[in-house]
N, C-alpha and C positions, 0 to 999 in steps of 0.2 A: 403555680405550676396547676395546669387539669386535670380534674378527676379522670378523664379517660386516662391519660399520660400513666396516672398510678393505679390504674387499673390492668393498663398492660406491663406497666413494670412489675405486679403483683403478681403476672402470669411468668414472666421469665424468673423471677425469684424461685417459686417453683418447679421449674425445667433446667435450672441451672446443673444440678449435677447430673441430670441427663445428656446433656452437653458433652460431654466426658464420652457417651458413648460414640460418639463419630469419631473419635480418633482413632480406635482401629475401625474402622467402616468406611474410612476415608484410606488408610493403610492399604487394606484390604484391594479395593477397587483400583486400586492406583497398582497395585502389584501384578495384579490377578485377571484384571481384566483390560478389553481395549477402549479406544475412543469413539466406539461408534453411540454409547446409550448416555451422552451430558445431559440431556435433558432428564432422565428417569434420573441420575445419579442426584442431580439437585430436587426433585421431582420427593423424593422418600425420606430424605431429613426435613423438608419444609412441612410434611405431611405428618411425620411421626412427632413433630413438635407440637402443634395442632391438637394431635390425639391424645398426646399424654397431658397437655394442659387444660384439656377438658376434663378428661379422666381423674386427675388430682383434683379439679371444684369439686366432681362429685365426691371423689373420696374422703375429703376432708369437708364434706358439706359447705366448702365457699358459696353457693347461688344463698344458700338461706342467711350467712352470715353476710354479704354485700347487697343483699334485700334489707338487712335491718341498717345500713348506712344512709346516711343523709346525700341519697345520689339514687336518681329515676332509673328505672328499669329499660329505659331505651338507652340509657348513657352505658348501659352495663351492656348491653347485648352489641353498642355499636363498638364499644372498646373491644370485645371478641372478635368483631372483623377485620377494625383497624390494625388488628395484631397480627392479621395475615401478610400483611407488609415485611414488617422485620424480621418475621418466618423466612418469609421468600429473600430479602436482600440476604439474611445469614446464611442460605444453601449456599446463594448462587455464588457469595465470597469464599463460602470453603469449596464448592466445584473450581471455580477457576483457581485457587491455589493448590487444587487437585493438578490441575494442568501443569503452572507452574512444577512441581514435585516431578509429576511424572515425566517433564520434559529435563528435569536435571539427571535424573536416574537412565536417560536414555529413550524412552519413550518418544517415540512421533506421534506428538497429540497437539492437537489444534486449540486454542483459546474457545473458550464457549460462546459460540455466535450470537449478535444480536436476535438471529431469526430462531434459534433454540432458545434463545431468555423468552421471547414472544410466548411460543409453544409452553415454556415450563408454566408462565404467568397466568396461561389462559387453562391448562388443563389444572394447573392447582386450583383457581379460583373457581372452576368447578366444581372440584373434589370438595371442597369447603363449603361451596353453596348448597352440595346433599348434605354434606356432615354435620352441620350445626343445626339446621333446622331438627334432625333425629335428635341429635344431642340436648336441645332442648324438650325436644317432645317425651322421650323415653329416661331421661335424667337417670336415675340407679337403676332401673329395672332393669333397664336393655341396654344398658352401655357400656358391659362387657362384649357383650355379642356384636353390639355395632363394632365398636375398636376391631374387634379379632377380623371381621369383614374386611373392613377398609386397611389394615394392615397386611393382611394375606392380599388384597386385590392390589396393592402397590407393588409386592412383593415380585408378583406377577408379570404388573405391567409393562415391565421392557419388553416382553416377545409381545403383549399385545400393541406394545406402540410399534414395532416392527411389521406386525402385520398391518396395521394402521396406513405406514407410508407403503408399503408395497398395496395395499387397496385404493388410494388414493396418490397416484402417482405425482400430480402436481405438486402436495403436501412435500414429497421428497423431492420435488427438483425445488423447489421455492426452499426448503431449509436448508439443499447443500450450494448451488449456484444462484437463487433469485429466479425471478421470472418477471418479466414485460408484463405489466395491466393487473399485476397483483396488491398494489395499492388500496384499491376500493375494496377488495376481499380481505386486506386485514383488516380496515379500517372498520367494516360491518361485522368481522368477529372478534372484535374490541368491544366495540358497542352490545352486540350482543351479549358478550359476556359481562360485561356491566352489568345489563338487564338483570340477567342469570341472577348475580349476584346480588344486586338490589331486590329482586322479589324474594330471595331465598333470607336476606336480610328482614323484611317485614312478616315473613312468616315468622320468624324465629324469634321477633319483636312482639306479636299476637300471641305467639303458643306461651311465652315468658311471660308477659304481662298479663295474660289469663291465667296462669296456673298459681296455686297455692303452695307456696313451698314452705 
């Protein structure tokens, strides 16, 4: 069993109680909203899981504890970035379950499309790429401020995303019906996102390895 898996499992053990919060969250979303913001429905839980896991690391001084274990700091940072994958998968599964339940109670909701999933993955990856270096840099000193800013920004991101689709009609057209010739733009977007995440990983690694914990 790899050390990276154990580090990711450690994060899920920390946040397991918080998972219950998503039950009322999705109930409220299903009853009182429509299906125009499925990307945002998926984004909020994923980002909240990331922020909460980092907050608990700071609160319980886990970075100092993990640094005392026979694992490299490189592996610690890599595991934190790899944890983004199960966070995203969890949010997508919950959003799909929401659409099924909404259909069962009579709401005319469509399933989360693969295009919406791609947009969710890109937005989540970029936000995480911004957040994680700040988490390692500020540590306990500025963690509460950074977490509050990110949570508030995600809460208001639904309207911002709607404006984004209005500002870029091509994005709205691609998400709703698809667009011919969009394959190259999609590949470039995914590659650009990968570069941003990798650059973020290198910055986080540099900050964490050079930090006196």
